[in-house]
C-alpha positions as CSV (number, residue, x, y, z in Angstrom):
1,X,-64.8,-2.6,11.7
2,X,-62.0,0.1,12.0
3,X,-58.5,-1.1,11.9
4,X,-58.0,1.5,14.3
5,X,-59.7,-0.6,16.8
6,X,-57.9,-3.7,16.4
7,X,-55.1,-4.5,19.2
8,X,-52.9,-5.1,16.8
9,X,-52.8,-1.8,14.8
10,X,-52.4,-0.2,18.4
11,X,-49.3,-2.3,19.1
12,X,-48.1,-1.5,15.7
13,X,-46.6,1.9,16.6
14,X,-44.9,0.6,19.8
15,X,-43.6,-2.5,17.8
16,X,-42.0,-0.2,15.3
17,X,-40.9,2.2,18.1
18,X,-39.3,-0.9,19.6
19,X,-37.8,-2.2,16.6
20,X,-36.3,1.3,16.0
21,X,-34.4,1.2,19.6
22,X,-33.5,-2.5,19.2
23,X,-31.7,-1.5,15.9
24,X,-29.9,1.8,17.9
25,X,-28.8,-0.8,20.6
26,X,-27.6,-3.7,18.1
27,X,-25.5,-0.6,16.5
28,X,-27.3,-1.2,13.0
29,X,-28.6,2.7,13.0
30,X,-25.9,5.3,13.9
31,X,-25.9,8.9,13.8
32,X,-24.6,10.6,10.7
33,X,-21.7,12.4,12.7
34,X,-20.5,8.9,13.8
35,X,-20.4,7.5,9.8
36,X,-18.8,11.0,9.3
37,X,-16.1,10.4,11.5
38,X,-15.5,6.5,10.5
39,X,-15.4,7.5,6.9
40,X,-12.6,10.4,7.7
41,X,-10.8,7.8,9.4
42,X,-11.0,5.4,6.7
43,X,-10.3,7.9,4.0
44,X,-7.0,9.4,6.0
45,X,-6.3,5.9,6.4
46,X,-6.5,5.4,2.7
47,X,-4.3,8.2,1.8
48,X,-2.1,7.2,3.8
49,X,-1.7,3.7,2.2
50,X,-1.7,5.1,-1.3
51,X,1.6,7.4,-0.1
52,X,3.1,4.3,0.7
53,X,2.4,2.3,-2.3
54,X,3.5,5.2,-4.6
55,X,6.7,5.4,-2.1
56,X,7.2,1.6,-2.6
57,X,6.8,1.6,-6.2
58,X,9.4,4.7,-6.9
59,X,11.8,2.2,-4.8
60,X,10.8,-0.7,-6.8
61,X,11.3,1.2,-10.0
62,X,15.1,2.9,-8.3
63,X,16.0,-0.6,-7.7
64,X,15.2,-1.8,-11.1
65,X,17.2,0.7,-12.9
66,X,20.1,-0.2,-10.4
67,X,20.2,-4.0,-11.2
68,X,19.8,-2.9,-15.1
69,X,23.1,-0.9,-14.5
70,X,24.5,-3.5,-12.4
71,X,24.0,-6.0,-15.0
72,X,25.3,-4.1,-17.5
73,X,28.5,-3.5,-15.5
74,X,28.9,-7.2,-14.8
75,X,28.4,-7.9,-18.9
76,X,31.5,-5.3,-19.2
77,X,33.5,-6.9,-16.8
78,X,33.0,-10.4,-18.2
79,X,34.3,-8.7,-21.4
80,X,37.3,-7.4,-20.1
81,X,37.8,-10.5,-17.7
82,X,37.5,-12.9,-20.8
83,X,39.7,-10.8,-23.3
84,X,42.3,-10.5,-20.2
85,X,42.2,-14.5,-19.8
86,X,42.6,-14.8,-23.7
87,X,45.6,-12.5,-23.6
88,X,47.2,-14.0,-20.5
89,X,46.2,-17.8,-21.9
90,X,48.2,-16.3,-25.1
91,X,51.5,-15.1,-23.4
92,X,53.2,-18.5,-22.9
93,X,52.4,-19.5,-26.3
94,X,54.1,-16.9,-27.8
95,X,57.5,-17.3,-25.9
96,X,57.8,-20.8,-27.5
97,X,59.3,-22.2,-30.8
98,X,57.5,-25.5,-32.5
99,X,60.3,-27.9,-30.7
100,X,59.0,-26.9,-27.3
101,X,62.0,-25.1,-26.4
102,X,62.2,-21.0,-26.0
103,X,63.2,-18.5,-29.2
104,X,66.3,-17.5,-29.8
105,X,65.2,-13.9,-29.2
106,X,63.6,-14.8,-25.8
107,X,67.0,-16.1,-24.3
108,X,68.8,-13.4,-25.2
């Protein structure tokens, strides 16, 4: 018995062609130009996102450096404020004698 005489074999080419057409309709098989267009769109979007990431990283690093400078300035100002507080709180004590009154120099 010859396999080409069977109805299944003669319908095999039709079944393969039908499956191929159905795959095209379902969108599982697309032309190369369509795939290339989609890839080009994804690559363009990816490049744009990479540029955005680079820009945000740069902005983050700039902000981080600025914050470090601000922290250092606040520390310096706190040292100055502490020194000024110490000097100002020591001033009234310098004008008094041990008895709680004014010094002779301060009254003259």
